[in-house]
TORMI-410472 format. One record per residue (C-alpha): residue in three letters; x, y, z. Coordinates in pm, whole numbers, plus 50000, padded with zeros to 5 digits. Example, Ala and Ser with C-alpha at 12.3 -4.5 7.8 and 13.67 -1.06 7.14 Angstrom:
<rs>
ala512304955050780
ser513674989450714
</rs>
This chain:
<rs>
met481805117846741
leu480795105746396
thr479805070646297
asp479975055745949
glu476485067245873
his477585103145919
val480935102345737
pro480945130945485
ala481275123345116
pro484665127144945
gly485455163244880
ser483115175345152
thr484195204245370
ala482465190045677
pro484455192846000
pro486575163046105
pro485145137446347
val484975148646709
pro485925124346989
pro483195118047248
arg482985139147560
leu484215120747867
ala482175125248184
ile482095112748540
ala479305110048794
thr479965128549115
val478975096949306
cys482305081749198
leu484315105849407
ser484915115049769
gly484245148649929
thr481705176049885
leu480295186549550
glu482845214549538
asp485705189449584
lys484265166249320
leu483865192749053
ala487415205349108
ala488755169749083
ala486775161848767
ala487995193248595
ala491605187648704
ala491525152448557
gly490375166148221
phe486735155348214
gly484445175547992
gly481205167248171
val479675155148496
glu476605137748621
ile475315155348931
phe474185130149189
glu471185143249379
asn472635137449727
asp475725157449639
leu473655187549539
ile471415185049846
ala474455185550076
ser476165214249892
ala476285249550027
trp476215262349669
ser472925272449512
pro471965255249184
glu472875287149001
arg476305287349167
val476825250849072
arg475985259948712
gln478445288848717
glu481245268348874
cys480805240248623
ala480905265148337
arg484005281548482
arg485735247648496
gly484655237948144
leu482275210948266
ser478915204548107
ile476225189548329
asp475225159648121
leu472815143548365
tyr470975149948688
gln470225117848873
pro468435098449002
phe464675103548997
arg463245072349161
asp459995052549181
tyr457965072748932
glu456145050448685
ala453305024748690
val451815036849017
pro448235043549137
pro446635077949074
asp447275092549419
val450925082849413
tyr451195094349052
glu449945129149139
ala452535132249414
asn455205119949174
leu454245146048915
arg454525173349175
arg457955160249275
ala458975158148911
glu457985194248842
arg460225205849125
lys463125185748983
leu462555199248633
asp462665234248785
leu465985224248938
leu467335211748606
glu466655245748452
arg468365263548739
ile471405240848735
gly471805240148360
ala471315202848303
thr469305190748006
thr468645154248097
met467185137748406
leu467695100948482
val464585081548583
cys465305047148732
ser462835018748691
ser460725016249001
val461434993849298
ser458475007949493
pro455874984149637
asp453285008549496
cys454165001149133
val452334974848927
asp453364951948645
asp451754971948366
asp453904983848074
asp451045003747923
leu450605023448244
ala454335028648275
ala454505041547917
glu451545064647972
gln453005080148286
leu456475083348136
his454935100047829
glu453375126448053
leu456675132748228
ala458455135647893
glu455785159647771
arg456375182648068
ala460135180248024
gly459935185847650
arg458045218347693
arg461055231247885
gly463595217947633
leu464615189947871
arg464865152247828
ile464085121148035
ala466485091348023
tyr464795059548147
glu467065033048298
ala466274997048387
leu467784989048727
ala469044953348748
trp466934949849062
gly463894969148934
arg460664954249067
phe459254946948722
val461434965248471
asn464954951448515
thr466264946748160
tyr467174971747894
ala464964952847646
arg461844958647855
ala462804994747922
trp463154999747546
arg459714984647483
ile458195009447729
val460075039247581
arg459105029047228
his455475024747334
ala455455058747505
gly456555073947177
his457725108147296
pro460765125847146
ala461885137847491
leu461955102247630
gly464885078947566
leu467075052947730
cys469975054747969
leu472135023847922
asp474295013948219
ser476854986448162
phe476484973148516
his472714968948497
val473044950648165
leu476104928948224
ser475544920048591
arg472424901248485
gly474204882748208
asp471974898647944
asp473224897947586
pro474174934047501
ala474034926847127
gly470314934447135
ile471144970847202
arg471944974246832
val468214974846746
val467745007246941
pro468095038646726
gly471035059246839
ala468845089846874
lys466875072047147
val469955064347358
phe470135095947564
his472995086447796
leu475635059347845
gln476985050148189
leu480015027848229
ala481265006848517
asp483234974648545
ala482894949448827
pro484294916148945
arg482144885648902
leu480524880649242
lys477714858449361
met475874881949591
asp472824904149613
val472934925949302
val472114957749497
glu475074952549732
trp477234943149437
ser476274975049257
arg476584999049548
his479914987149687
his481904967649429
arg481804985449095
leu485174993248941
phe486585016548682
pro486735001048332
gly489464975448284
leu489654964348647
gly486794939548654
ser485414910548454
phe482974927948220
asp483694930447847
leu483134967847833
ala484784972047494
ala482174949447337
phe479384966647530
val480465001147414
gly480844987747061
his477214976547061
val476065010647184
leu478135029446929
ala476715007346655
thr473325023246721
gly474735057046618
tyr474945069846976
ala476745103246978
gly476625113247346
pro479175112947626
leu480945082847773
ser480255086648144
leu481525067948448
glu479105058048722
val481065037448972
phe479915030549325
asn482955018449519
asp483725021649888
val487455026549832
tyr487075053149562
arg484595072349777
gln487145074850057
ala490185082349842
asp491555116149743
pro489015127549480
arg491735140649250
asn493505106949244
ala490245088449188
ala489275112148907
ile492635106748740
asp492115069248765
gly488675073348611
met490005093648321
arg492855069048268
ser490385040248260
leu488135057548005
leu491055065547777
ala492215029447793
leu488655017447726
gln488385040047424
glu491595024947293
ser490204989747339
val486984999147159
glu488895015046875
arg491034984146837
arg488064960446822
ala485234980446670
pro484304980746300
ala484665013346111
arg481045023446171
ala481575023546547
arg484945040446574
leu485505066646845
his487925087946641
leu490395091346925
ala492555121946942
gly496015123447093
leu496615089447259
pro499475071847082
pro499415033747088
ala501705016647337
pro505045008447170
arg506154972247177
leu508084962847491
gly511244942147482
gly511554931847845
his512734944048182
val515864965448143
phe516664969448512
thr515104970048856
glu516394997349086
leu516504990749460
ala516735017749725
val519275006049984
asp521495020550252
his524755010650420
val522894983950622
ser520784967650351
gly523094975050058
pro525914950950152
val523354923750222
leu521864927949874
ala525324929549715
arg526464897149877
thr523244879549778
leu523454891449419
ser527024878849404
ala525894845049535
leu523194844249268
gly525884847649001
phe525724885248940
ala528774907148889
tyr529254942449016
ala529564955448661
gly529444993148687
gln529385023948906
his527315054248807
arg529525083148708
ser527775109248923
lys525445090949163
pro525925064949439
val524365037649224
gln525875003549150
leu525034981948847
trp524874944348907
gln524434922948598
gln524154886948482
gly523104880448125
asp520254904648054
ala519234906148420
arg520244939148578
val519804953148928
leu520734988249037
leu521574994249404
asn520865030749478
phe522585042149798
ala521215077749779
pro519075086950081
gln515425077450031
arg512975096350251
thr510255070450199
val512365040150288
ala513035031050650
pro516675026550758
gly518024991650700
thr515334984550442
ala515674975850074
ala512794983949842
ile512024985749471
cys512115022549382
ala512205020949000
val511654997348710
ala512825002148355
val511314985948048
glu512714982447700
ser510605002347454
thr510925003347079
asp510085040347106
pro510835055047451
ala509675089947352
thr506265076847244
ser505995055547559
ala506655086447768
asp504205107247563
arg501515080847609
ala502175080047984
gln501805117748007
arg498545117347809
leu497315090948054
leu498015116048332
ala501145099348469
pro503295126248637
val506685131448474
leu509575128048717
pro512245155048707
arg515765140948685
val519045156748783
arg521715146148534
gln525095157048409
pro525385170748052
asp526975139147915
glu524465115148076
ala521525098547906
asp518295118147904
leu515925091148024
ser512165094948031
ser510465084648355
val507035088048512
ala505685080348857
ala503355051448928
pro500645058249189
asp502655040449460
gly505685062749393
thr507675037549190
ala509515053848900
val508965038148557
phe511685043648296
phe511355038847920
cys514685032347756
arg516795013647508
thr519744991547589
gly522684992947351
ser525975009147274
gly524645042047143
thr525365075147308
asp521765077647425
ser521885044347609
trp521425045147985
ser524295020148026
gln526815046547915
asp526225064248248
phe528035036148431
ala531795033148448
pro532774996348406
thr534414978948701
gln536964951248691
ser534664927248874
thr534204892448734
pro531104872048807
pro531514844549067
ala529624821248835
gly528184825348490
gly524974816448319
leu522864809548627
val520174834548526
thr519464850148189
arg517054879148239
thr514394893748467
asp511204873348443
his508904895248652
ile508634918548947
ser506094915949225
leu504784944949435
thr502484946249736
glu500084975449753
ser497654987950013
val494054978649943
asp493385015349865
asp496085016249596
phe495654981349447
asp493184990249172
gln494875023249100
val498305007549046
ala496854978948840
leu495125003848613
phe498305024148577
tyr500474995348454
arg497744981448231
ser497025014348057
val500385031848053
leu502445001647946
gly499684986247738
leu499764953947939
arg497024927947939
ala495674921748286
asp494704887348411
pro491684883048637
thr492144889649006
thr492684858149211
glu492334852849585
leu494634832249804
ala494014819250154
ala497364829450302
pro498574823450661
phe497774859450751
gly494404862850582
leu493024867750236
ile495484879149967
arg494224893549641
ser496574891249345
arg496574900248978
ser499214900348710
ala499684918648383
thr501934911748086
asp502584925147738
pro501384904547441
ala504824888847391
his505244880647763
gln508434900947783
val507294923148072
arg505434907948365
ile504274926248678
thr502264910948961
leu500414930649227
asn499194918449565
thr497134932749847
ala495514921550171
pro491984935550131
leu490674925850472
arg493694932250694
arg493054956850971
gly496374954551154
val495634929651432
trp497574900751276
ala500104905351003
pro503234888250874
ala506624898450999
ile507314912550654
pro505494945150572
asn504454948950207
pro506914923650060
gln508384928749713
his510474906349497
val512354904149170
ala512204871248978
phe515064861048748
ala514714835548467
thr516994805448439
asp517294776948192
asp517874751048466
ala516434757848809
ile517944727048975
ala521454734548849
ala521074771448938
ala519904763649292
thr522764739449346
ala525344764549225
met523864793649415
arg523734774549742
ala527394765549694
leu528124802649652
gly526374810149981
ala523014822349853
pro520454823350138
val517924800549965
leu514644798950155
lys514034764850313
ile510724749250211
pro509224723850456
asp509104686750373
asn505324686850403
tyr505144706050078
tyr507024678749890
asp504944650950040
asp501854668949910
leu503514675649573
asp504214638649538
ala500564630749612
arg499204657149373
leu501474656749069
ala503764626649124
pro506934640448962
pro509614613948894
pro511334603149218
ala514704617049112
thr513144650449023
leu511204651549348
ala514384644549544
ala516214672749364
leu513354696649424
arg513264687649793
glu517034690449837
asn517154724949680
ser513854738749818
ile512434743249468
leu508674746449422
tyr506974730849122
asp503814733948915
arg502564722248578
asp499544727848358
glu498444718048010
his500984742047861
gly504164733548049
glu506024733348380
tyr507274759148630
leu510154755048876
his510974783049116
phe512844789949440
tyr513354820149665
thr515954836949879
glu515334845850238
met514104880950314
leu516734907650249
gly516534942450394
ser513254936650582
arg510854933450286
leu512654923549966
phe513634889449829
phe514654873649501
glu513124844949308
val514634823049036
val512184807248790
gln512324782548505
arg509484781448253
ile509194749948046
gly506994749247739
gly504214774847732
tyr503694778648107
ala502624814948160
gly501564815948525
phe503394822048850
gly503144789149033
ala500374769349196
ala497974788849416
gly499064768649716
ser502724777649678
ala502314813949787
pro501094805150140
val503944779950171
arg506474806450076
met504914832550307
ala504964809050606
ala508554799450532
his509624835850506
arg507964844450834
gln509444814451012
arg512934822650892
arg512524859250979
leu511414851851335
val514214826851389
ala516744852251265
leu515384879351494
arg515284856951798
asp518634839351774
gly520574868751634
ser521594849551323
asp520394876451084
arg523894889751024
arg524384908851346
glu527384926751205
glu525174943950946
arg522194950351163
gly524424966251425
arg523524969451791
asp520144958351923
tyr517874988051989
ser514694989852192
leu511905015152154
ala511055028552499
his507375036452539
leu507985072052654
thr509485079652312
ala506055075052154
leu503645073252447
ser500705082652225
leu500975048252062
ser499145019652228
pro501234988452298
pro500194970951973
glu500875002651777
leu504245006751947
val505204971351850
glu504234978051491
ala506195010651486
ala509244992851626
ala509034965551363
glu508704990151077
ala511615011451199
gly514044982751262
tyr514114979251641
arg514514944951800
tyr512744952852128
val510174975352287
gly509744987352642
leu506104988952755
arg504685012353016
leu502094992653212
thr501425018853480
arg500515055453460
val503265078053593
thr501395111053566
pro497625117553563
gln497885134453224
glu499535106653025
pro497645078752845
his497175046353036
tyr497455011852879
pro496284987053145
leu497864955553004
ala497784939053346
thr494004942253375
asp492764944053013
pro492724908952859
ala491784921752514
leu494684946352505
met497034919452633
arg495874894952368
thr496184920152085
thr499664930452199
lys500854894252219
val499504887051872
arg501324917251732
leu504534906751906
ala504284872051759
ala503504885251414
thr506404909751397
gly509084891451593
ile509564921451820
glu510374912252181
val509614930452505
leu512854941252667
asp511384957452976
val508194969253144
glu507734999753360
leu507205014753607
ala507444997853947
arg507575029554151
ile507865022754525
gly507455053054749
pro506775055255122
his503205042455081
glu503625014854817
asp503764977854899
pro505774955854658
arg503124928454692
asp500664951554517
leu502834948454206
val502494910654168
arg499954913153883
phe502164939253715
leu505124915253733
glu503024886453604
ala501864907553310
gly505474915753227
ala506364878853235
glu503354870353018
leu504594895252759
gly508024878952762
ala509764908552924
arg513214904253072
his513554934553294
val511434956953517
ile512294993753558
thr512015005153919
gln512275038654094
leu512585044054470
pro511325079054563
asp511535071154937
pro513695091755179
asp513915062455426
arg516955043255303
ala516385011855509
arg512755009355406
lys513395014155035
ile516194988555038
asp513964962955210
arg511164969154963
phe513544967854668
ala514834934254792
glu511274921454835
leu510374932054479
cys513444913554350
gln512314882454534
leu508814884754388
ala510224889054036
arg512904862254045
pro510614831853995
leu509154849553690
gly512584852953527
leu512634890853566
thr515384914153675
ile514624945553875
asp516564974853731
leu516835005853948
glu516645039353772
phe517815070853952
pro516145103153830
ser518005132453977
trp514905147954136
thr513975117154341
glu515185104354677
thr517405079554492
pro519035107154287
asp522375093954158
leu524605064454085
thr526125064854433
glu522755060254607
ala521635033954357
thr524875014854420
arg524235014854798
val520755000354741
leu522044971754527
arg524954963054759
val522794961855070
ala519834944354905
asp522224918154763
gln519764902054520
pro520984881454221
asn518394896153984
ala518974932554082
gly520364957353832
ile520964994053765
leu519445011953467
val521655040153346
asp519525066453175
leu521945090553008
leu519835120853096
his519515111653464
phe523175101553482
ala524345134653338
arg521905156353535
ser522815139153863
gly526515145853824
ser527325108853857
ser530865097353785
val531885078153475
thr534895065553669
asp532605051053938
leu530435035753668
arg533365016553519
glu534155000453854
leu530734984953911
pro530004948053836
ala529124942453469
glu526274918753561
trp524394947853717
phe523774963753376
his521244947853143
phe520404977052911
ala520685014952900
his518325043652828
val519915064552552
cys519185100452459
asp520795134652454
ala519755168252603
pro520705204952596
ala523965212752771
gly522365236653018
val520975219753330
pro517605232953456
ser517875248353804
thr514565235153941
pro513045200253980
glu510165211553759
gly512605220653484
leu514425187553515
ile511155168253496
his509905188053198
thr513085181352998
ala513015144553090
arg509425139552978
phe509085163352684
glu512355178052549
arg515065151952507
leu517245151652195
phe518605125251958
pro522135112752037
gly524705137851921
glu522365167751919
gly523005179752275
gly525615183652544
ile525635149552715
asp528845129052685
val526935100952518
his529965081352399
gly531825085452728
ile528985072452943
leu528145043452714
ala531805033552689
ala531805027753067
leu528985002353037
pro529454965752945
pro529724960852567
gly526834945752374
ile523944955552601
pro520834968152418
tyr520255005252388
ala516695015352469
leu515935048552303
glu513935069452548
ile513685102552363
pro510375120152421
arg510125151552207
ala506625165252236
thr506865191451962
leu508415168151706
val505925140451780
ala503075165151731
gln504525174251392
val505395139951249
gly503525114651464
gly504755087651697
lys505715062251429
glu507835086151227
his509465099251543
ala510425063851639
arg511955058651295
met513885091251316
ala515175082151662
ile516755049151558
ala518165064451241
ala519875091751443
ala521105066851703
arg522605043951444
asp524355072751270
his525865084751597
leu526495052751789
asp527045023051561
pro530585014251452
ala531885028051124
arg529165020150879
arg530055005750541
arg529585028150242
pro529195017949878
ala532255015349661
ala532975047049473
</rs>
């Protein structure tokens, strides 16, 4: 890098300016030293700082580390840290010199030229700058004889030396050419020191520059530093100004990241390194934009972000369950089904300049019945340059399958998997809109919305910073500070970003403290907000068209009246239409929402008046979240959530994913789209896991909380197994636990050869369960003493209990040779639900084989030889299907949650009525 002072005279043949080397400290990344070096090189860094602990833990010798860095094109710019050296008594000083000599030996072996010495925090040190300078001079002398350097850094929490100004006084007083400063942005800016004073330091005496951002926190500075640093651009520090001050000195060394962050140090090191590189490139751009000529970085290769013209379209991944729901809602919001893609199952819905694509192609990452944002497109004045910039910022290019006459669109992947398109909208042959064949649809109403105002995404806490950095740097957006909201389900962290003209807005949210015990019924919600010129008129029209506008409670409007006192007529209109309201010194904001669509997605309609640039009052988000959850739970419980689209009610039987604890099973069921779960409260075999809900209050409490949070209900509990030596009265606590969980049914088996005794005990169990509102449903595995439908029927007829039932498990029914004709003739009230699965056509010849298939090798409906449709057709219509499909090998491969999702997807495909497909 060259500064103004070094610019060659006109006509000179001096080489062109060289951009600074970009480096990263290994402490930023997760893994072993070997992992960190590979990640740094893969992200394009030219240098590294070796953190001492990483080297100590490495199996590589210093010489091997040197070789591997050289092989990867990495210079070792710093070895760090050397602690508690200066201003100490003679005995301590001698020990420190011995330690220093060993580290200087190490620097020579590893190939580093500079060692970082942190200002002392030792209780042995004294407040004596002269002594500190003298001892640092001696260390520099020893380093200088070896051709090495010492970079002295003032820690923000140093015992006596805690500012760069004092560190510079000591270095200057020491007066040794091998002694200089290391300037760390965190140590300077966390204290609130004015970095402008750095300009008095000669550039030759700044040996190293370390960069880190951070949020503004009021906490112990050591904890702040070691856990909450961020990559540049993600915190509150003005790093562009800081770097500008350093460059003004004539500093010509590397720009190096030193970021201590708990999330980064647990993330994939390659992803974290890419984020670090992306942040440094964006920081360089900010410095270049703001710095005077004498402090330019002479960037190479990063084109400026082209001007953005707005959101072109938002693409939603849907299926035959969620797609029709979204289509009806869009129609009720005033959109028209305007086009069908010529070669893909993608619909274009449009109103004004607001466009939504419904993509019916299978999405492996989207659960069945769910709608999710899978792509966003922005209008760019130069799509090719936007794509080139994205690639240079390490955004992976997405391959696209297209026909020869279709638009060649540029797209890259955001860290969360969302595709980002850069395109133009128009009538030219290169326009994306030419890929859609127009339909004859006419909008149900016109002019209700004009364009897309913003999109909102929810990220995991691990991805939040990464995604924010991506949109800020790749699209050239300006990020607002992170805000925190006290939501009904815990702390929510949110930040937004927009282009300078406020044409493209993206908001990101995360729940940084959530650990899965209590969560909303909506996992990772997303929404698309459309702009309107008149929110009250739009809400009125949309409700008339049948739009599912989210109901906001009256308490909100009473508080709004107290806080902002809108005119009575306005307040009444807001209340009637469930419109939320905010105002600030710039203008007003009116906005309303739809109910949740496709499990996690909803729409918002917003009106901005004047110069209002925000997204509503902080208190409105918790109101909306509580309203969404309330509506979701009501819909799940009363069946009003469009039963015809959701299809039959399914339950996740515990045996399907027995490795999941009850709370985990509930969560898996909610994410996959089940309505119920069946919980196994007793251990059936000694080898299987045991979840003692009846005797473990903590497990019971956690399970009930998860049920309440997700809206999942308990269909049944198992297993009340009554053999010759079991007493039904011993199952009272088991029955009470089932009732406490809200269960409706109890699965029972009777492996007792004495018919009279088992009937008496079955009747007694029914009598114990009846006051608790439970039915007792008799299951008949073919290897037990109640082996078939005929024997189960005898038990129920003789016991004659009003809450008795029969559980037909398709595997047991088929293996027992029971008759479908007999099944049809039994009373419908005996059947409350069914266990659904399939199995190989061949029947094992031994009880052991039958048991093994039943517990470990069942198949999804339609994959085997059981007459699934024939048996189910003989049962009363409308009963829930509990999927009991244990598949040990598949579960080991994909995990219990994914297996549960695959099971319901297969069941719906095979069992639900003809499922609607998108229009061709």
